[in-house]
N, C-alpha and C positions, 0 to 999 in steps of 0.2 A: 357738765358745767364746770369742768376742771379749769383752773386758771390758765394752764398750759395744756392744749389738747392735741395730741398727734393724730394724723389721719386714720378714718376708721377701717378702710379697706382698699385693696390694691384697685379694683375694678369697680367700686361702687360709684356710680354716677350721680350728678346733681339733679338729672331729670330721669324720670322712669322710662323704661323700654316701652316700644310700641306694644298696643295690647295683643297683637298677635304672637308675640313672644311666649315662649313655654313658661315665662315667670309669671304670667298674668293669669291668676286662677281666684277663686271666690275666697273671700276674707272669712267667711264662715268656718274654712277649714283651719284657720288659726286656733280656734277653741277645739277643734278636733283631734289634733295631733300635731306631729313634725317632730322629727329626732332632735334632742338636744344635745347629741353627742357629736364627736368630732369625726374627721374622714376616717381614721383608723380605731374608731371606738371599739369596734368588735373585739379587738385584741386586748381590751381594758380588763385587766384581772379584776374579778369580782364584780362586774359591771351589773349583773343582775343576781342579786341573792334570793333564797328562797322566799316566796311570797311575792316576788317581783314580776312573776312570769305573766300575769294579765297585763301589768304596765309595758312590760317589754312587748308584748303583742300588740299593744294600743299605739305605742310610739315608734315601732320598729326597732330594728338592731343596729341601725347605721344612719350615717348623714344621707344617703341617696333614698333611704325609704320614706322619707317625710312626706306628708301629704300635702302641706301648703307650699306654695312657691311664690313668696313675696320677692322683693327687688333683689335679695341676696340669693343669687341662683345657686345650684348645687357646686360648682365650681369655684364659688367665691371664697376668698381667704381673709383673714384678719391678717394684714401685714403690719408688723410693728414699725414704729418710728425708728429710723437709723441710730438716734442718740439712746436707744434703750439697750442696755446690757443683758447678756444671757444671765441666768441664775435669779437670786433673790429679787433683784429689780423688776422682774416681770410679775412676781406675786405681790409687790408693794404698789403696783399701778393697778387701779380699779378698772380701767379700760380693758386691760388684758387679762386680769387674775380671773380664774375659774374656780379657785377654791380646790375642791375635791373633783372638779370636771375635767381634768386635763387627762388626755388620752396618753397610753405609754408611749407612743411615737412622739407626741408634743413634749413629753417629760424629757425625753432623751435629747431633742434638737434644741430645746429651750434652755436646757442646762439646770432643770429643776428635780431631776430624778433624785428622790432621797429627802428633797426638801418639802414634799407634801406627802400624806400618808398613802400607804400603796393601793387601797382600795378606791376606786373610782366611782362616782355617782353621776347619773343624768342630770340635767337641769330640773327635769320634773321631780326626781327625788329630792333634789335640794330644796325646791320649792315647798314640797309637802312637808319637809322637816322644818323648816322656818315657819310655815304657817301654823303648825301645830305648836311650835313654842310661843309664837305670838298671842295664842288664843287660850293660853292657860288661865284658869280662873285668877282674878285679882289684877290682871293687867289692864292699866288705864289706858285711855286714847293716847294721853301724852307719852306714855311708855311705850306705845306702839309707833308713834311719830318718831321717837329717839332711835327705835329699833330699826326703822327704815332708813334714817339718814346714816346710820352705821352702816348698814348693808351697801348703800350707795357709795359710801367712802371706800369700801373694800373690793365690791363686785357689782359694776354698774349694770351689767348685762343681766344679772339674777335680779337685781333690784327691780328693772324694768319688767322683767318677766313675771315676778311676783305681782307686780302692779297690775299688768295686763289680766293675768288670770282671776284676780280678786279686785277687780275695779270697783265693783258697787261697795264692797266693803271698806277698801282703802282709800278711795276718793276723798271721803269725809276726814281722814287721817292726814292725807298727804295736803288737802286744800281744808277750805272751810268745813267746819268750824275749829277743827284742832289747831291748823295753822296758826289762827289768832292767837291762841293761848302761848304757841312757840313764839310768836313775834315779840310778845310782851317780855320775853327774858331772852331775847335772840343774841344780846351780847355775851351773856353768860353760858349760852348753849353752843356758840361758835367753836367748831373744831377745825374746819377745813374750808378754805375760801373757794366759793362758787360765784361765778359772773364777775361783774365789775361794777366798782363804785365811782362814781363821778361827783366831785364835791365842789364847792364854791372855791375851795383853795386851788382847784385846778382849772379855773376858768382861763381860756387862752390856749389850753394844752388838749382839749378833747379830741382833736383831729389826731395829734400824734399818739394819744394814749389809745386810741381805737385800733392801732397796729400792734399793741401788747398783746390782743387777742389773735392767735396765729392762724385760726382756719375760718373758712367761710361761714357765713350766718345767714339763715333763712327767716327765723322768727326772733323777735326781741320782745321782751316783756319789761317795761319799765315803769317805776313808780318813783313819786317823791316823798312816799311815806306819810303824807298829810292826812289821810283819811283811810287808815288801814281798816278794812271790814267796818265793823260798828265801833271799834276801839278807839277812833280818834288818830291823833298826831304821834307817830311812833318812829318819826325821822328815818335814819338809817336801818332801823329794824324791819322796814317795809322788804328789805331784800328777801325775807322769807316767803312773802307773797309773790314776787317775780319767780322764785325758784320752784315753788309749787305749782305755779301757773304752767310753767314750761314742762314740768313732769307730766301734767295731765296732756299738754299738746302731744308729747311722745307717746303716751300710753292710748290716748284717745283717738289719735289721728294718724299715727305712725310717723310723725316727723322725726328726722335722724336726730338723735341726741348730741351730734357731734356739730349740727348746725343751729343750736338754740344758744341765746345768750341772755341770761337774767341781769337786769341793771337796776341800780337805785340812784337818783339824782339827789345827793345830800346838800340841801342849802340851808341846813340847821334845823332846829325844832323849837316848838313854843311849849313843849311838854317839860314842865318844871321838874318832874321825878327824874327824867332823862337828862336834864341839864345838870341836875346834882348827882347822878349816879357816877361814882368812881370808875366803873367798869363800862360805861357805855362807849361804843367804839365809833361813833358819829361826831359830827361837828357840835361841840357844846357851846353853841350860840344860837341867838334868836334867828328865825326864820328871814331870808329875805323877802322883800316885798315888791310890788309894782313893777317898773320897768327893769330893775336888777333881775327880779325873778325871771321874767319873760326872756331876757337876754341869755340866761343860763340853758333855759329850755331850746331855744332857738339855736344856741351852739351846739347843743346835743343832736338835734335833729339833723342839721348840716353835717356834722361829723359822720352820723349813721350813713348819710346819703353819699359823703365822699368816699367811704370804707366799703359799705355794702348797698349799692344804689337799688337793688331789687328786694331787699329784706322788708319784711313786714313788721311794723312797730305796734305793739298793742300797750295802750295808755292803761295804766292799772291804779286804782285807788288814789286818784288826784282829789284834793277838796273841791266842794261844789263850785266855790267862786273862780276857780281855775279849769275845771274840767271841760266844760263845753266852750269856752274862749280858746283852749289850747287845740281842741279837736277842729274847731272852725278855722283856725290860723293855720293848720297844717295839713288838713284833710285833702287839699288839692297840691300840697307840696311834697309829700312823701306818702309812700303806701303805708296806712295806718287806720286803726279804729280804736274806739274807747269801749271797753267790755262793760263798764259799769252803765254807760248811757246807751250804746248801740246793741250791746249784747244782751242786756236785760230787756231792752224794747223787742228784740228780735224773739226772745224766749216767751215774752207776754203774747206778742202776735202770734206765735206759734201755738199757745195755749188757747187763744181765741179761735183761730182755725180748728183746733183740735175739738174744741166745744161746738162748733158748727157742725163738724163732721159727726160728733156724738149725737146731735139733734137731728140729723139727716139734711143738712144743709151744705152749700158749697161754699169754698172761700169767697166768692163773688158776693155772698149774702152778707159779708161786713158791713156793706153800705146800708144794711136794714137796722143795724145794731145802734144802741144808745148807750154812751159811756158817762159815768159819774166817776170822776178821778180825784181821790185824796191825797193832796201832796203836790206842792208846786215847785219842788226841788229841781235840781239837775236830772236826778233820775226820773221823777216824775213827768217833767216836761218832755223828757227824752222819749218816753213812753208814748205820751200824748201825740208829739209830733210824728212818731213813725206809725202809730195808728192812723193818723190822719192821712200820712202818705200812703198807706195800703188802701183806705177808702177812696183817695183820688185815683190810685192805680187801677182800681175795680169800677170807676166809672163817675164818681160823684164830682163836681166841681169843688173847688177849695172852699169856697163859700158855704156850700151845702155841707161839706164834711165838718168843718168847724161848729156848725150848728148842732152836730150830733155830740157834743162834749159840753159837759158841766165839771168845772175844774173848782175844787173846794181846798182852802187852806186853813190855817189856823184862825183867820179873820171871818171864815165862811165862804158862801160862793163868791167868786170872782167875777165881776161884770165890768162893763164899760165905765161905771162909775166910780171904779176903784182908782185911787190916786197912785200913779207910778213915778218914782224918781228915776229920771235919766241917768244912765251908767251904772244903775244896779244891776248885779249878776242876774241873768235869766229874764229880764224885763222884756226883751224884744220877742223871746219865745211865748210868754204869757199873753201878750198884748192881743193878738189875732184872736185867741180863744175868749178872752174876755169881751172883745168887740162884738162877738156873737151872741153875747147875752145883754142885749140892750133894750129889750121890750119891758112893758109894765107888769108882765106876768112874773118875770124873775126880778128879785130885789138884791141890791149888794148886801153881802154878809148873810145870806140865808143859812139856817143851820141845816146840817146834812139830812136830818130826818125830813124836813120840810122839801129839800132839793130832791129827794128819793120819791117823794110823793107826787111831786109836780112833774117831774122829768120822765117818770116810769122808765128806768134804764133797764136794760136787758144784761148789761154789765157792770159790776161794782168793782173798782180797782183801789187798792190802797197802797200809798208809796209814802207815808206821813210819819212812821216810826213811832206813832201814837197807839200804845196798846189799849185794846177795847174799844177803839173809835167806831167800829162795826156794832152799835148796840143790838141787843135783842130787838127792839123796835124796828130799827133798821133793817135787819135780816128778815123779820117777819114781812115786811113790807116788799122786799124782794121776792119772797115767796108767794106772797099774794099776786103780785103784778105778773110773775112769769111762772110756767109750769116747771122750766128747768133753769133758774137763774145762774149766771156765773159769778161766782164770788172768788175775788183773787186778794188776799192780804199778802201783799208782796215784802213788806218790811222784815228785815232781819236784825238781830237774832230772834228765836221765837219768842223771847219775852217782851218784843217790841211788835208782834204781829197785831193786825187791826182787829182780828178774832181769832178764835181757835176752830179746828174742824168740829170739834163737839158743838160749839155754839151755833155754827152754820147749819150742821145737821138737826139740831134739836128745834131750830127756828122755822126751817124749811121742810121738816118731815123727812129728812134724808134725800130730798130731790135736787138739792143744789148741785152743780157741777163745781168742785172746789179745788182750787189750787194756790198753794202758799209758796212764800220764798223759803220758808223754812220746813223741816220734816214734820208732819204730823201722823198720827195713827188714823186709819180708816174708821169710819163710825157707822153702827147699825141703829136706826131708829123704827120701831115698830116693825121689824123684818125687812126694813130697806136699808141696803148698805150704801153710804156716801163713800166714794173712793177719795182718799185725800192725796192729790197730786202735789209735786213739788216742782215749780218752774225752776230749773237749775240751768244756769248759763253754760254748763259743760255740753249741753245739747248743742250749742251753737258754735262757740269759738274754735273748737279743733277742725271740724269740717269746713267751716268759713274760711280758717286761715290756709288749710291745705288746698282747697279749691283755687283761692286766689294766688297762691304760689304757683301751683301748676299750669294754671291759665296765662300766667305772666302778666296779670293786671296791674297797671300802675295806680289804681283807685278803686276802693270800695265803694259802689254806688248804692242808692236805696234799692234799686231794682234787685241787685245781687243779695241784698240783706232780705228783701221779701221773699226771693226764690229760697233762700235758707229756711225762712219761717215756715213756707208752704211744704218743703221737704220733711220736716220732722214729723207731724202728724200723719202724713201720708204713709209712715212706717208701721201704722197700727192697724191692726185687722178688726173685723167686724165685732168679734166677741170682746175684745179690750174696749171698743168704743161702746159697746152696750153697758160695760161696767162702769162708765164714766171715766175712763181713763183718757186722759188728752196729751199724755206725754209718754214715750216708750220707756222700757226699763234701762237703767243705767249700764247693767251688763251687755247691752247691745251696742254699747257706744262706737266700737269700731264699724259696725255695719251703718249705723246712723251717720256717722261722719263720711262715709263713702257716699251715701244718698245727698247729703248736704253739699259735699263738695262738688259733685257731678251737677246738681242744680245750679249752684253758684258758676260753675264754668259755662254751662249753657247760657245763662243769663249774661255773662261777660261777653261771650261769642255774640249773642244776639245784639248787644249794645257797642260792639265794635272795639272792645277792651282787650281782645286776646293780644298777647305779646309773644307768641310762639310760632310767628311766621305761617299761620293757617294751619297747624298742626292739629290742634284740637277742633277746629271748625271742620277739618276734613274727616276726623273720628265721627264727630255728630253726623255729618252727612251720610256717613255708611250705617248709622243706626236704624233700626227699623226692618232690616233684611234678617232673614232667618239666622245668618252667620253673625250678625252684628248687632242683636237687640240690646246688648248691654255693653258695647265696646267702651264707652266713656267709663263706666263703673270698673270695669276690668283695668283700664288704663290707670284709674285712681288707686285701685287695690295694688297694682304692680309697684306703685311707688311707695307704699308704705313699709316703714322699718317694722321689723319683727324682731323682738330679742330672743336670741338663741346662740349657742356656742358654735363658731365657725372655726374651722382649722387655722391654727395660729402658726406664723412662719416669721422669719425675720427678712426685712428688705434684701433683694439681691445687692451683692457686692459690698454689703455693710454688715455683715453677720460679724458677731464678735465672740 
């Protein structure tokens, strides 16, 4: 994410090699080994100290012995930008710096012999040392966030390797919830520029500014900082969200870190604390509104299209009144998606599919489910619309699918009797659901408990941010109506969840299938353990982005999103389903992303959206044979960046 980033490697290609290449092997090997040493690391003095024998045996003694073969093959090199000088400049550049990981040969040719300690360490040893230090008692999550940022500032490869190796523990540090705390103080924590800032003062110059970023870009995460997590308007501090999200793209899907770009669109802030903060680094003026605001977003999108026409743009943390209109305005104009709307909807649908599998049903049985949804904001209606699309996909008519939903907001049940003001945000999304509730049985404004008693839902969804909305009476009703009710309090943070895992377990005797938007501990009631699942968008966006890029699609369709949702619970085995688990473990995220990407690519090809001249369709056509049973997954794996130390050299003819 450096402001100015040189090329990553001499022969690193923007597209993966064919799956028949020796580079295409299982991603599981990533966790099993692979030398972190350079080409001549065997000559590194002191490379294996006493007690390191087992580690040396596990990881091999050199570059050629590594077990995994991702896109960076054995003969690949890290070729430095010709503007880079020998000596100390190498160590001050986080892209090239290896700390104590340079081989003796590299020290000599890079002019750093004597500038680093004599003993060398493998990347595995470096990770172990840092991880031990980070986990000393008394270290807060915020301290760990700052430590990771400092590591990224000095050694980017080591940063991503540590993140990949400890993704389950570090994802909550790099991203939510800890990044939210960091965003509150982002101006004061600012040390090194990452990404790009487009402000209202730059209007008319966005096209030219895009060329200040010197490398090709595959994925952009952009926010206007108007609704950062559950913290509200944080203005330019939203950059922390864009940076953290893209770090997860790199770790979770192997997107090359040289091809990601975090952005913030600074059109002011309505946060009085920031407006009066003498150290706030964003525009200290009120936010643009209306057509002025839309014009800024439009200029940004057009500038992206002009500079990187195939890049994927992910909208992140836009305010409710803007999120859906922006998505609808640009969904068919640029390759894009909104993670808060579409990503959340996909992970909820994946949870529903997982719950169906846990109760011995198929994805098509979603047509038999009845949903009560609490919350009619952009997130809630995004979930409802996507669930509706899935039900239509599996055979219901649109009218039949709408009748399966009961939407409740702060005023109670929404029916055809509700008066809507034309032009209000989200009205067009709510209307068809309201129209399906037009009979005498349901009445406008019915309380949630009465709606549950009447509708007899199989699924109870919460996107209301109202803590305790799912009362004991409501939860008990769900347990009486269903043997295994699916209860999903999705609101973040934990303090705003509609119910706790303990409340759901107590009210249903531990029989509920439970999934929340925040982490909860599993609960045991009378010997029955209710597993507390967490529906994390991290399951979705890395693989969705990777698959979309690899297949060359120019649009992310609802069919591709549905394919992603079905792929996630397919990763679970029978034992996990029996325990009530409806999502896999986060520590399997790279494997999950491979499955999601492959499913997305297959759906894109089926819809005629491939943009790779039939290359992906040809791979799929050869699947099913003994030799090609997983060709597409091999192809996906072969494209994934894996953080390891590669032999570093200067560009030919430019060595200094």
